[in-house]
VEXSEFI-311624 format. One record per residue (C-alpha): x, y, z; residue number from 1. Coordinates in nm, 2 decimals. Layout:
N
X Y Z NUM
...
This chain:
757
-15.70 -3.69 -7.23 1
-15.56 -3.39 -7.06 2
-15.63 -3.06 -7.25 3
-15.26 -2.97 -7.25 4
-15.15 -3.28 -7.44 5
-15.02 -3.20 -7.79 6
-15.16 -3.36 -8.12 7
-14.98 -3.68 -8.20 8
-14.76 -3.52 -8.46 9
-14.69 -3.19 -8.29 10
-14.47 -3.09 -8.00 11
-14.56 -2.80 -7.78 12
-14.30 -2.54 -7.75 13
-14.20 -2.43 -7.40 14
-14.24 -2.07 -7.31 15
-13.87 -2.02 -7.31 16
-13.79 -2.19 -7.64 17
-13.88 -2.08 -7.99 18
-13.76 -2.15 -8.34 19
-13.58 -1.89 -8.55 20
-13.51 -1.87 -8.93 21
-13.26 -1.63 -9.08 22
-13.11 -1.60 -9.43 23
-12.82 -1.42 -9.59 24
-12.79 -1.26 -9.92 25
-12.59 -1.56 -10.05 26
-12.92 -1.76 -10.07 27
-12.88 -2.00 -9.78 28
-13.16 -2.11 -9.54 29
-13.06 -2.14 -9.18 30
-13.29 -2.29 -8.92 31
-13.21 -2.33 -8.55 32
-13.33 -2.38 -8.20 33
-13.24 -2.11 -7.96 34
-13.28 -2.09 -7.58 35
-13.49 -1.78 -7.48 36
-13.38 -1.47 -7.68 37
-13.04 -1.60 -7.78 38
-12.94 -1.44 -8.10 39
-12.57 -1.39 -8.08 40
-12.42 -1.73 -8.06 41
-12.11 -1.80 -8.27 42
-12.13 -2.05 -8.55 43
-11.85 -2.26 -8.70 44
-11.72 -2.11 -9.02 45
-11.86 -2.39 -9.23 46
-12.22 -2.30 -9.13 47
-12.17 -1.93 -9.22 48
-12.27 -1.76 -9.55 49
-12.15 -1.42 -9.65 50
-12.37 -1.23 -9.40 51
-12.43 -1.48 -9.12 52
-12.29 -1.38 -8.79 53
-12.36 -1.49 -8.43 54
-12.65 -1.73 -8.53 55
-12.74 -2.04 -8.33 56
-12.83 -2.27 -8.62 57
-12.83 -2.64 -8.70 58
-12.90 -2.64 -9.07 59
-12.77 -2.47 -9.38 60
-12.91 -2.52 -9.73 61
-12.70 -2.37 -10.00 62
-12.83 -2.24 -10.33 63
-12.69 -2.55 -10.50 64
-12.90 -2.78 -10.27 65
-12.61 -2.91 -10.04 66
-12.72 -2.94 -9.68 67
-12.50 -2.89 -9.38 68
-12.64 -3.01 -9.05 69
-12.47 -2.95 -8.71 70
-12.43 -3.23 -8.45 71
-12.46 -3.06 -8.11 72
-12.34 -3.33 -7.88 73
-11.98 -3.45 -7.86 74
-11.92 -3.78 -8.03 75
-11.70 -4.01 -7.82 76
-11.77 -4.31 -8.04 77
-12.14 -4.33 -7.95 78
-12.25 -4.24 -8.31 79
-12.44 -3.92 -8.21 80
-12.28 -3.73 -8.50 81
-12.48 -3.96 -8.73 82
-12.80 -4.02 -8.54 83
-12.87 -3.66 -8.43 84
-12.84 -3.50 -8.77 85
-13.05 -3.79 -8.92 86
-13.34 -3.68 -8.69 87
-13.33 -3.34 -8.85 88
-13.27 -3.47 -9.20 89
-13.57 -3.70 -9.19 90
-13.81 -3.43 -9.08 91
-13.66 -3.20 -9.34 92
-13.70 -3.47 -9.61 93
-13.34 -3.40 -9.71 94
-13.13 -3.62 -9.95 95
-12.89 -3.78 -9.70 96
-12.64 -3.83 -9.99 97
-12.62 -3.45 -10.00 98
-12.59 -3.40 -9.63 99
-12.26 -3.30 -9.46 100
-12.24 -3.32 -9.09 101
-12.04 -3.07 -8.88 102
-11.97 -3.11 -8.51 103
-12.10 -2.79 -8.34 104
-11.88 -2.64 -8.08 105
-12.02 -2.49 -7.76 106
-12.31 -2.26 -7.82 107
-12.32 -2.00 -7.55 108
-12.44 -1.63 -7.55 109
-12.44 -1.36 -7.29 110
-12.76 -1.30 -7.09 111
-12.67 -1.01 -6.85 112
-12.35 -1.18 -6.77 113
-12.50 -1.52 -6.74 114
-12.46 -1.80 -7.00 115
-12.75 -1.89 -7.22 116
-12.70 -2.22 -7.40 117
-12.78 -2.18 -7.77 118
-12.81 -2.54 -7.85 119
-12.97 -2.65 -7.53 120
-12.82 -2.96 -7.37 121
-12.47 -3.06 -7.50 122
-12.34 -3.37 -7.33 123
-12.20 -3.68 -7.50 124
-12.16 -4.04 -7.39 125
-12.39 -4.05 -7.09 126
-12.68 -4.22 -7.27 127
-12.90 -3.91 -7.29 128
-12.82 -3.75 -7.62 129
-13.10 -3.90 -7.84 130
-13.38 -3.89 -7.58 131
-13.30 -3.53 -7.50 132
-13.28 -3.43 -7.87 133
-13.57 -3.63 -8.00 134
-13.83 -3.35 -7.97 135
-13.61 -3.05 -8.03 136
-13.44 -3.17 -8.35 137
-13.76 -3.29 -8.51 138
-13.89 -2.94 -8.47 139
-13.58 -2.80 -8.65 140
-13.63 -3.02 -8.95 141
-14.01 -2.97 -8.95 142
-13.98 -2.60 -8.96 143
-13.73 -2.60 -9.24 144
-13.95 -2.83 -9.44 145
-14.26 -2.60 -9.38 146
-14.08 -2.29 -9.50 147
-13.96 -2.47 -9.82 148
-14.32 -2.58 -9.88 149
-14.44 -2.22 -9.83 150
-14.19 -2.09 -10.07 151
-14.29 -2.34 -10.34 152
-14.66 -2.28 -10.28 153
-14.61 -1.91 -10.34 154
-14.42 -1.97 -10.66 155
-14.68 -2.21 -10.79 156
-14.98 -2.03 -10.66 157
-15.12 -2.34 -10.49 158
-15.19 -2.43 -10.13 159
-14.89 -2.58 -9.95 160
-15.10 -2.86 -9.84 161
-15.11 -2.98 -10.20 162
-14.73 -3.02 -10.21 163
-14.50 -3.28 -10.07 164
-14.13 -3.31 -10.01 165
-13.89 -3.59 -10.10 166
-13.52 -3.62 -10.10 167
-13.44 -3.25 -10.11 168
-13.71 -3.16 -10.36 169
-14.06 -3.01 -10.33 170
-14.30 -3.18 -10.56 171
-14.63 -3.04 -10.71 172
-14.93 -3.26 -10.80 173
-14.87 -3.20 -11.16 174
-14.51 -3.33 -11.14 175
-14.32 -3.00 -11.13 176
-14.03 -3.01 -10.90 177
-13.82 -2.75 -10.71 178
-13.50 -2.83 -10.54 179
-13.44 -2.71 -10.19 180
-13.15 -2.51 -10.32 181
-13.37 -2.32 -10.56 182
-13.62 -2.24 -10.28 183
-13.38 -2.15 -10.00 184
-13.36 -1.77 -10.06 185
-13.73 -1.73 -10.09 186
-13.80 -1.96 -9.79 187
-13.57 -1.76 -9.57 188
-13.79 -1.45 -9.62 189
-14.11 -1.61 -9.50 190
-14.25 -1.51 -9.16 191
-14.24 -1.77 -8.89 192
-14.56 -1.97 -8.82 193
-14.76 -1.88 -8.52 194
-14.76 -2.24 -8.41 195
-14.51 -2.53 -8.45 196
-14.55 -2.70 -8.80 197
-14.68 -3.05 -8.78 198
-14.43 -3.33 -8.75 199
-14.41 -3.61 -9.00 200
-14.62 -3.92 -8.96 201
-14.37 -4.18 -8.83 202
-14.50 -4.41 -9.10 203
-14.34 -4.18 -9.35 204
-13.99 -4.18 -9.20 205
-13.72 -4.24 -9.46 206
-13.41 -4.22 -9.25 207
-13.51 -4.27 -8.89 208
-13.51 -4.65 -8.82 209
-13.30 -4.72 -9.13 210
-12.93 -4.83 -9.10 211
-12.66 -4.57 -9.18 212
-12.28 -4.59 -9.15 213
-12.10 -4.35 -8.92 214
-12.05 -4.02 -9.09 215
-11.68 -4.02 -8.97 216
-11.62 -4.38 -9.06 217
-11.42 -4.33 -9.38 218
-11.20 -4.06 -9.22 219
-11.14 -4.28 -8.91 220
-11.04 -4.59 -9.12 221
-10.81 -4.38 -9.35 222
-10.65 -4.21 -9.04 223
-10.78 -3.86 -9.15 224
-10.99 -3.78 -8.84 225
-10.85 -3.49 -8.65 226
-10.89 -3.52 -8.27 227
-10.81 -3.24 -8.03 228
-10.47 -3.38 -7.98 229
-10.39 -3.33 -8.35 230
-10.49 -2.95 -8.36 231
-10.25 -2.66 -8.36 232
-10.26 -2.28 -8.35 233
-9.92 -2.27 -8.51 234
-9.75 -2.05 -8.24 235
-9.84 -2.24 -7.92 236
-9.60 -2.38 -7.66 237
-9.62 -2.73 -7.55 238
-9.68 -2.80 -7.18 239
-9.62 -3.14 -7.01 240
-9.68 -3.19 -6.64 241
-9.51 -3.36 -6.35 242
-9.79 -3.43 -6.11 243
-9.76 -3.49 -5.74 244
-9.79 -3.87 -5.69 245
-10.06 -3.80 -5.43 246
-10.36 -3.59 -5.53 247
-10.36 -3.44 -5.17 248
-9.98 -3.41 -5.15 249
-9.76 -3.10 -5.16 250
-9.44 -2.99 -5.33 251
-9.16 -2.97 -5.07 252
-8.87 -2.88 -5.28 253
-8.80 -2.80 -5.65 254
-8.48 -2.74 -5.86 255
-8.54 -2.63 -6.22 256
-8.18 -2.55 -6.31 257
-8.12 -2.85 -6.53 258
-8.47 -2.83 -6.68 259
-8.42 -2.47 -6.80 260
-8.09 -2.56 -6.95 261
-8.26 -2.80 -7.19 262
-8.26 -2.66 -7.54 263
-8.62 -2.55 -7.63 264
-8.75 -2.53 -7.27 265
-8.87 -2.18 -7.20 266
-9.05 -2.18 -6.86 267
-9.15 -2.39 -6.56 268
-9.48 -2.31 -6.39 269
-9.61 -2.45 -6.06 270
-9.99 -2.54 -6.03 271
-10.20 -2.60 -5.73 272
-10.56 -2.71 -5.69 273
-10.79 -2.41 -5.61 274
-10.92 -2.43 -5.25 275
-11.30 -2.48 -5.24 276
-11.34 -2.59 -5.59 277
-11.50 -2.93 -5.65 278
-11.31 -3.22 -5.79 279
-11.30 -3.23 -6.17 280
-11.31 -2.85 -6.20 281
-10.96 -2.77 -6.09 282
-10.61 -2.91 -6.11 283
-10.62 -3.28 -6.01 284
-10.31 -3.26 -5.80 285
-10.02 -3.02 -5.74 286
-9.81 -3.01 -6.05 287
-9.51 -2.86 -6.22 288
-9.56 -2.77 -6.59 289
-9.27 -2.76 -6.83 290
-9.32 -2.53 -7.13 291
-9.12 -2.57 -7.44 292
-9.12 -2.51 -7.82 293
-9.20 -2.88 -7.89 294
-9.31 -3.20 -7.72 295
-8.97 -3.36 -7.72 296
-8.81 -3.07 -7.55 297
-9.08 -3.04 -7.29 298
-9.06 -3.41 -7.21 299
-8.67 -3.40 -7.18 300
-8.71 -3.09 -6.96 301
-8.95 -3.27 -6.73 302
-8.70 -3.56 -6.69 303
-8.44 -3.31 -6.56 304
-8.68 -3.17 -6.29 305
-8.56 -3.23 -5.93 306
-8.87 -3.25 -5.72 307
-8.95 -3.37 -5.37 308
-9.31 -3.44 -5.30 309
-9.48 -3.48 -4.97 310
-9.77 -3.72 -4.93 311
-10.11 -3.61 -4.78 312
-10.37 -3.84 -4.61 313
-10.39 -4.06 -4.92 314
-10.02 -4.16 -4.87 315
-10.14 -4.42 -4.61 316
-10.41 -4.58 -4.83 317
-10.41 -4.91 -5.01 318
-10.68 -5.09 -5.21 319
-10.64 -5.39 -4.99 320
-10.70 -5.19 -4.67 321
-11.01 -5.03 -4.82 322
-11.15 -5.36 -4.91 323
-11.09 -5.49 -4.56 324
-11.26 -5.18 -4.42 325
-11.56 -5.24 -4.65 326
-11.59 -5.60 -4.54 327
-11.57 -5.50 -4.18 328
-11.85 -5.25 -4.22 329
-12.07 -5.50 -4.39 330
-12.00 -5.77 -4.12 331
-12.06 -5.55 -3.83 332
-12.37 -5.39 -3.67 333
-12.29 -5.04 -3.80 334
-12.58 -4.84 -3.94 335
-12.56 -4.77 -4.31 336
-12.45 -4.43 -4.43 337
-12.77 -4.42 -4.64 338
-13.07 -4.64 -4.66 339
-13.14 -4.63 -5.03 340
-13.47 -4.82 -5.03 341
-13.68 -5.00 -4.76 342
-14.00 -5.18 -4.88 343
-14.19 -5.39 -4.64 344
-14.03 -5.55 -4.33 345
-13.72 -5.76 -4.41 346
-13.68 -5.87 -4.05 347
-14.05 -5.99 -4.02 348
-14.02 -6.17 -4.35 349
-13.72 -6.36 -4.22 350
-13.95 -6.53 -3.96 351
-14.13 -6.70 -4.25 352
-13.83 -6.81 -4.44 353
-13.83 -7.16 -4.59 354
-13.48 -7.10 -4.73 355
-13.21 -6.84 -4.69 356
-12.90 -6.76 -4.90 357
-12.63 -6.50 -4.89 358
-12.32 -6.42 -5.08 359
-12.05 -6.15 -5.10 360
-11.91 -6.00 -5.42 361
-11.59 -5.80 -5.47 362
-11.51 -5.56 -5.75 363
-11.19 -5.37 -5.81 364
-11.11 -5.01 -5.87 365
-11.10 -4.92 -6.24 366
-10.94 -4.66 -6.46 367
-11.09 -4.50 -6.78 368
-10.79 -4.58 -7.00 369
-10.91 -4.36 -7.28 370
-10.73 -4.39 -7.62 371
-10.67 -4.02 -7.64 372
-10.49 -3.90 -7.33 373
-10.60 -3.57 -7.17 374
-10.51 -3.27 -7.37 375
-10.63 -2.91 -7.43 376
-10.53 -2.63 -7.68 377
-10.59 -2.29 -7.55 378
-10.52 -1.93 -7.66 379
-10.60 -1.64 -7.42 380
-10.63 -1.29 -7.55 381
-10.74 -0.98 -7.37 382
-11.10 -1.01 -7.46 383
-11.13 -1.38 -7.59 384
-11.05 -1.73 -7.50 385
-11.03 -2.00 -7.78 386
-11.00 -2.36 -7.69 387
-11.00 -2.70 -7.86 388
-11.11 -2.96 -7.60 389
-11.18 -3.33 -7.61 390
-11.48 -3.31 -7.37 391
-11.80 -3.49 -7.31 392
-11.96 -3.17 -7.15 393
-11.85 -2.85 -7.32 394
-12.08 -2.64 -7.09 395
-11.88 -2.77 -6.79 396
-11.55 -2.68 -6.96 397
-11.69 -2.34 -7.03 398
-11.76 -2.29 -6.66 399
-11.39 -2.37 -6.58 400
-11.26 -2.13 -6.84 401
-11.50 -1.85 -6.73 402
-11.40 -1.88 -6.37 403
-11.03 -1.86 -6.44 404
-11.05 -1.59 -6.70 405
-11.34 -1.37 -6.59 406
-11.45 -1.34 -6.95 407
-11.81 -1.29 -7.04 408
-12.00 -1.59 -7.18 409
-11.98 -1.50 -7.55 410
-11.61 -1.42 -7.52 411
-11.53 -1.79 -7.47 412
-11.51 -2.01 -7.78 413
-11.48 -2.39 -7.73 414
-11.44 -2.63 -8.03 415
-11.51 -2.99 -7.98 416
-11.37 -3.23 -8.24 417
-11.45 -3.61 -8.23 418
-11.33 -3.73 -7.89 419
-11.09 -4.03 -7.86 420
-11.28 -4.20 -7.59 421
-11.46 -4.07 -7.29 422
-11.62 -4.33 -7.06 423
-11.70 -4.06 -6.82 424
-11.34 -3.93 -6.77 425
-11.41 -3.62 -6.99 426
-11.71 -3.51 -6.79 427
-11.43 -3.37 -6.56 428
-11.22 -3.08 -6.67 429
-10.91 -3.07 -6.45 430
-10.69 -3.08 -6.76 431
-10.88 -2.77 -6.90 432
-10.81 -2.58 -6.58 433
-10.44 -2.68 -6.60 434
-10.42 -2.56 -6.96 435
-10.57 -2.23 -6.88 436
-10.36 -2.18 -6.57 437
-10.04 -2.25 -6.77 438
-10.15 -2.03 -7.06 439
-10.21 -1.74 -6.82 440
-9.87 -1.78 -6.67 441
-9.70 -1.81 -7.00 442
-9.89 -1.53 -7.17 443
-9.88 -1.75 -7.49 444
-10.10 -2.01 -7.65 445
-10.05 -2.35 -7.49 446
-10.10 -2.71 -7.60 447
-10.12 -2.92 -7.28 448
-10.04 -3.29 -7.33 449
-10.07 -3.56 -7.07 450
-9.87 -3.88 -7.12 451
-10.02 -4.23 -7.11 452
-9.87 -4.29 -6.77 453
-10.01 -3.96 -6.65 454
-10.35 -4.08 -6.75 455
-10.32 -4.39 -6.54 456
-10.15 -4.24 -6.25 457
-10.39 -3.94 -6.21 458
-10.74 -4.06 -6.31 459
-11.07 -4.01 -6.14 460
-11.11 -4.38 -6.07 461
-11.42 -4.60 -6.02 462
-11.41 -4.71 -5.66 463
-11.38 -5.07 -5.57 464
-11.69 -5.21 -5.40 465
-11.81 -5.49 -5.18 466
-12.17 -5.62 -5.20 467
-12.33 -5.84 -4.94 468
-12.66 -5.99 -5.06 469
-12.90 -6.21 -4.87 470
-13.23 -6.34 -4.97 471
-13.54 -6.51 -4.81 472
-13.75 -6.76 -5.01 473
-14.08 -6.90 -4.92 474
-14.20 -7.26 -4.97 475
-14.32 -7.18 -5.32 476
-13.98 -7.05 -5.43 477
-14.10 -6.69 -5.43 478
-13.86 -6.42 -5.33 479
-14.00 -6.30 -4.99 480
-13.72 -6.07 -4.88 481
-13.41 -5.92 -5.03 482
-13.13 -5.73 -4.85 483
-12.84 -5.57 -5.04 484
-12.56 -5.39 -4.85 485
-12.29 -5.22 -5.05 486
-11.97 -5.04 -4.94 487
-11.77 -4.82 -5.17 488
-11.62 -4.47 -5.19 489
-11.87 -4.24 -5.36 490
-11.78 -4.09 -5.69 491
-11.96 -3.78 -5.58 492
-11.75 -3.70 -5.27 493
-11.59 -3.36 -5.28 494
-11.81 -3.25 -5.57 495
-12.06 -3.03 -5.40 496
-12.31 -3.31 -5.36 497
-12.50 -3.32 -5.02 498
-12.39 -3.60 -4.80 499
-12.73 -3.76 -4.81 500
-12.70 -3.80 -5.18 501
-12.36 -3.94 -5.22 502
-12.50 -4.29 -5.26 503
-12.66 -4.19 -5.60 504
-12.34 -4.27 -5.79 505
-12.32 -4.61 -5.61 506
-12.67 -4.76 -5.61 507
-13.00 -4.70 -5.79 508
-13.32 -4.72 -5.58 509
-13.52 -4.90 -5.86 510
-13.25 -5.15 -5.97 511
-13.35 -5.52 -5.99 512
-13.51 -5.68 -5.80 513
-13.67 -5.37 -5.64 514
-14.05 -5.36 -5.68 515
-14.05 -5.73 -5.75 516
-13.99 -5.84 -5.38 517
-14.24 -5.74 -5.11 518
-13.97 -5.69 -4.85 519
-13.67 -5.52 -5.02 520
-13.39 -5.33 -4.85 521
-13.08 -5.15 -5.01 522
-12.82 -4.99 -4.78 523
-12.49 -4.81 -4.88 524
-12.19 -4.78 -4.65 525
-11.94 -4.50 -4.74 526
-11.57 -4.57 -4.75 527
-11.35 -4.27 -4.68 528
-11.07 -4.23 -4.93 529
-10.86 -3.95 -5.06 530
-10.80 -4.13 -5.39 531
-10.98 -3.92 -5.67 532
-11.30 -4.08 -5.80 533
-11.54 -3.98 -6.07 534
-11.80 -4.08 -6.32 535
-11.75 -4.41 -6.51 536
-11.93 -4.56 -6.80 537
-12.25 -4.73 -6.69 538
-12.22 -4.67 -6.32 539
-12.39 -4.74 -6.08 540
-12.55 -5.02 -6.29 541
-12.24 -5.20 -6.40 542
-12.12 -5.28 -6.04 543
-12.46 -5.37 -5.91 544
-12.58 -5.58 -6.20 545
-12.27 -5.81 -6.15 546
-12.36 -5.87 -5.79 547
-12.74 -5.89 -5.83 548
-12.75 -6.11 -6.15 549
-12.48 -6.34 -6.02 550
-12.68 -6.38 -5.70 551
-13.00 -6.47 -5.88 552
-12.81 -6.74 -6.07 553
-12.68 -6.87 -5.73 554
-13.04 -6.87 -5.60 555
-13.15 -7.08 -5.90 556
-12.86 -7.32 -5.84 557
-12.95 -7.36 -5.48 558
-13.30 -7.46 -5.58 559
-13.17 -7.69 -5.86 560
-13.37 -7.47 -6.10 561
-13.33 -7.33 -6.45 562
-13.20 -6.97 -6.40 563
-13.44 -6.86 -6.68 564
-13.73 -7.00 -6.49 565
-13.61 -6.82 -6.17 566
-13.59 -6.49 -6.36 567
-13.92 -6.51 -6.52 568
-14.10 -6.61 -6.19 569
-13.93 -6.31 -6.03 570
-14.06 -6.07 -6.31 571
-14.41 -6.22 -6.30 572
-14.69 -6.12 -6.53 573
-14.63 -5.83 -6.77 574
-14.71 -5.50 -6.61 575
-14.58 -5.15 -6.56 576
-14.45 -5.07 -6.22 577
-14.39 -4.71 -6.11 578
-14.03 -4.61 -6.05 579
-13.93 -4.39 -5.75 580
-13.74 -4.15 -5.98 581
-14.03 -4.12 -6.23 582
-14.14 -4.33 -6.52 583
-14.22 -4.70 -6.52 584
-14.06 -5.03 -6.53 585
-14.22 -5.28 -6.78 586
-14.16 -5.63 -6.66 587
-14.29 -5.77 -6.99 588
-14.04 -5.59 -7.20 589
-13.76 -5.71 -6.97 590
-13.88 -6.07 -6.98 591
-13.90 -6.05 -7.36 592
-13.54 -5.95 -7.42 593
-13.45 -6.23 -7.17 594
-13.64 -6.49 -7.37 595
-13.49 -6.36 -7.69 596
-13.14 -6.42 -7.59 597
-13.23 -6.76 -7.43 598
-13.39 -6.87 -7.76 599
-13.10 -6.75 -7.97 600
-12.83 -6.92 -7.77 601
-13.05 -7.24 -7.74 602
-13.09 -7.22 -7.37 603
-13.31 -7.53 -7.36 604
-12.97 -7.72 -7.35 605
-12.84 -7.52 -7.06 606
-12.82 -7.81 -6.82 607
-12.68 -8.07 -7.06 608
-12.45 -7.85 -7.28 609
-12.08 -7.95 -7.28 610
-12.01 -7.58 -7.26 611
-12.14 -7.34 -7.00 612
-12.44 -7.10 -7.07 613
-12.51 -6.79 -6.86 614
-12.78 -6.52 -6.87 615
-12.85 -6.19 -6.71 616
-13.09 -5.89 -6.76 617
-13.12 -5.53 -6.64 618
-13.33 -5.22 -6.71 619
-13.21 -4.86 -6.72 620
-13.43 -4.55 -6.77 621
-13.69 -4.71 -6.99 622
-13.44 -4.94 -7.18 623
-13.42 -5.31 -7.14 624
-13.12 -5.54 -7.20 625
-13.03 -5.91 -7.16 626
-12.71 -6.11 -7.24 627
-12.67 -6.49 -7.30 628
-12.31 -6.62 -7.32 629
-12.16 -6.96 -7.40 630
-11.82 -7.04 -7.25 631
-11.59 -7.34 -7.31 632
-11.30 -7.45 -7.09 633
-10.99 -7.55 -7.27 634
-10.70 -7.65 -7.03 635
-10.63 -7.32 -6.84 636
-10.82 -7.11 -7.08 637
-11.17 -6.98 -7.10 638
-11.30 -6.95 -7.45 639
-11.61 -6.73 -7.51 640
-11.78 -6.92 -7.79 641
-12.10 -6.71 -7.84 642
-12.25 -6.39 -7.70 643
-12.60 -6.27 -7.77 644
-12.74 -5.93 -7.66 645
-13.10 -5.83 -7.69 646
-13.23 -5.48 -7.62 647
-13.55 -5.28 -7.62 648
-13.48 -4.91 -7.64 649
-13.81 -4.78 -7.79 650
-13.78 -4.62 -8.13 651
-13.44 -4.68 -8.29 652
-13.28 -4.39 -8.49 653
-13.00 -4.58 -8.66 654
-13.01 -4.96 -8.62 655
-12.66 -5.00 -8.75 656
-12.52 -4.75 -8.50 657
-12.72 -4.90 -8.22 658
-12.58 -5.25 -8.30 659
-12.23 -5.11 -8.30 660
-12.29 -4.95 -7.96 661
-12.42 -5.27 -7.81 662
-12.14 -5.48 -7.95 663
-11.88 -5.23 -7.84 664
-12.02 -5.20 -7.50 665
-12.04 -5.58 -7.46 666
-11.68 -5.62 -7.56 667
-11.58 -5.34 -7.33 668
-11.76 -5.50 -7.04 669
-11.61 -5.85 -7.12 670
-11.26 -5.70 -7.13 671
-11.31 -5.52 -6.80 672
-11.45 -5.83 -6.63 673
-11.18 -6.06 -6.75 674
-10.87 -5.86 -6.68 675
-10.89 -5.51 -6.54 676
-10.82 -5.38 -6.19 677
-10.64 -5.07 -6.04 678
-10.46 -5.13 -5.72 679
-10.27 -4.89 -5.50 680
-10.02 -4.91 -5.22 681
-9.91 -4.62 -5.00 682
-10.15 -4.41 -5.20 683
-9.97 -4.48 -5.53 684
-10.13 -4.64 -5.83 685
-9.95 -4.96 -5.93 686
-10.07 -4.96 -6.30 687
-9.91 -4.72 -6.54 688
-9.99 -4.84 -6.89 689
-10.18 -5.10 -7.09 690
-9.91 -5.35 -7.01 691
-10.02 -5.33 -6.64 692
-10.39 -5.28 -6.73 693
-10.43 -5.53 -7.01 694
-10.74 -5.48 -7.22 695
-10.86 -5.81 -7.36 696
-10.69 -5.95 -7.66 697
-10.88 -6.06 -7.96 698
-10.82 -6.42 -7.87 699
-11.00 -6.36 -7.53 700
-11.30 -6.21 -7.69 701
-11.58 -6.37 -7.90 702
-11.56 -6.35 -8.28 703
-11.89 -6.16 -8.29 704
-12.17 -6.03 -8.07 705
-12.51 -6.13 -8.19 706
-12.73 -5.84 -8.14 707
-13.12 -5.85 -8.13 708
-13.30 -5.52 -8.14 709
-13.67 -5.53 -8.04 710
-13.89 -5.31 -8.26 711
-14.07 -5.06 -8.04 712
-14.17 -4.77 -8.26 713
-14.47 -4.68 -8.04 714
-14.23 -4.56 -7.77 715
-13.98 -4.27 -7.77 716
-13.62 -4.35 -7.80 717
-13.42 -4.44 -7.48 718
-13.04 -4.40 -7.44 719
-12.81 -4.69 -7.53 720
-12.45 -4.58 -7.52 721
-12.37 -4.80 -7.21 722
-12.69 -5.01 -7.20 723
-12.50 -5.34 -7.28 724
-12.24 -5.28 -7.00 725
-12.41 -5.41 -6.69 726
-12.53 -5.76 -6.79 727
-12.22 -5.89 -6.99 728
-12.02 -5.94 -6.67 729
-12.27 -6.15 -6.47 730
-12.38 -6.35 -6.78 731
-12.01 -6.44 -6.83 732
-11.96 -6.53 -6.47 733
-12.27 -6.75 -6.47 734
-12.15 -6.92 -6.79 735
-11.81 -6.98 -6.63 736
-11.98 -7.15 -6.33 737
-12.17 -7.38 -6.56 738
-11.86 -7.47 -6.75 739
-11.62 -7.52 -6.47 740
-11.82 -7.54 -6.14 741
-11.62 -7.24 -6.02 742
-11.83 -6.96 -5.88 743
-11.64 -6.63 -5.93 744
-11.75 -6.37 -5.69 745
-11.44 -6.15 -5.72 746
-11.33 -5.95 -6.03 747
-11.13 -5.95 -6.25 748
-11.26 -6.29 -6.34 749
-10.95 -6.45 -6.50 750
-10.72 -6.40 -6.20 751
-10.98 -6.53 -5.96 752
-11.09 -6.82 -6.17 753
-10.73 -6.95 -6.21 754
-10.68 -6.90 -5.83 755
-10.99 -7.11 -5.75 756
-10.94 -7.39 -5.99 757
């Protein structure tokens, strides 16, 4: 064992991270993680006692024993506002019934003019919240518990090692008890330990691994949750936008006379994207903002605007033309834009082929369609900026505000309430830039509101894609060669990403069946498009899993073989294979979740079932997922009878929250697969609301998603917010093939299935 390995229940602190404890005269104990020497980070008022100022803390223990725990990452529906505080609370041995959770706004301090992030990483909805917090937040809870034990030991005159903690109480061997509240003031005066306190033995976890309801559930159900779109300063103006229909277009002519005549309208402001700034950090398209005393007046004023827009290069684009361009690239002899992976020699392997198979799969452009439209509340003073922003990445929002205002890091305050859906859209902050620009021009606080149509017309879309896959099989049915070629418009284009890395948003070098086929090649062909693109939930895995797992099912059918058998032969014996990006791929864990869904859906009847059964599996960053789906055909309808999802994500923090994430992601993926597509003609998006972009109805979706979680407490937790997205689509398509003999290679599925019947 290497000498720099930590003991099993301790985590080594990095040189630039340490723990801090401070207390106020009101008798509250505050424990927090700080980056470097950060000591002046603002705290939400609810975490402050009478003398607390500029303290980067996660925990407050009041004299009466109530505990406040801050959740650092934005909750977009992923449940991190519950799971992250429970990590702290378990190490603290807090009574969860006396814990209140508070969403922490952005924690930033000034380090010689540069930002220092008080809470470390603050990103929500990208699958990294729990893995990134696992070590840090346990340290916070362990330190608080250690201090409370020291305070009790001094009061009793016994070694702290003789005491134990349970549910907010320190207990002595003779049965005497001290509540955390009674010890908080004394504990806050104890010097910090010279080394990190030991972490709990996992066998003693009381909260981690136990189911818990969402801390916001009651408020959400009762309609009491306040989102950013609900917040007010009381004196702000309302701003609505008329965007140029083309992101790269220009404003040729404007007449604001009728708009300014509308009662309540005060000002009209023109906005332009900032030259040289990457997509997502500036105005998404040239726009005209109408400012008024209320939303109705602003909208009426916008209707009266007389605007003439001039298209840019995107004015000649259409989704059909881009698909044709992609197909031509894949059919020709053109070299790929990027060779993502190249194992062995595919051409040489082809000379030994006993069987060849190829297929092409088509996927549409997609919109995010978040429930809460883009919005931002901003107040700009001479030496302060205060914002309420529904963001997935508050540090990126901060960068936009800082660039536009020139304020120092600590002069920018960003609050992040619960977010009404993200799916990657709120990793971009064009709407924040717009709000700040308008507030500067108005010299008044501003509440920027996008309409639903604006959200659809001016999104950072997921590009459509065309995949061409070919495979070489030997006489023993082994995969001898695999060649995947994909054409799409990179989501990273015009975002300061080097050209030779643009493929990273479109393909993953270690995706299935990489490392399982001796001769494996993956190529990406870039489509040039001026239509804005950006991050989308589950990419690049969602688009690729549909093509790969559908193709494996086709391979099995061509060999007249059970698809489960084909999958398991491909995975081979359980072993850990190194990944090119670090870490390992455990074939046994993937095979296990595949077997679990097969058993649960009674796969043994796959060939003779009246209905169709389909399966698919995938792995992402140390997490493993599989789906099995049963579909019935009733006249011109597909009825999804049963859906089973199995996952292995290592240690589970909140099983109930994880099951909710898996069920929700499954339903999201099924809805997307069945119905959704963005099309554009002459550079204009054709879908403007949910009527044109129909999310699946309850009748289209299964009554329930049967979730199986594999116990794996010997491994650290992996992310799961979009884990169930990739495999639902191919499992559904494969089930549809078994039920109807129609092989759907083009999404959305329902439209294509009806066309092919």
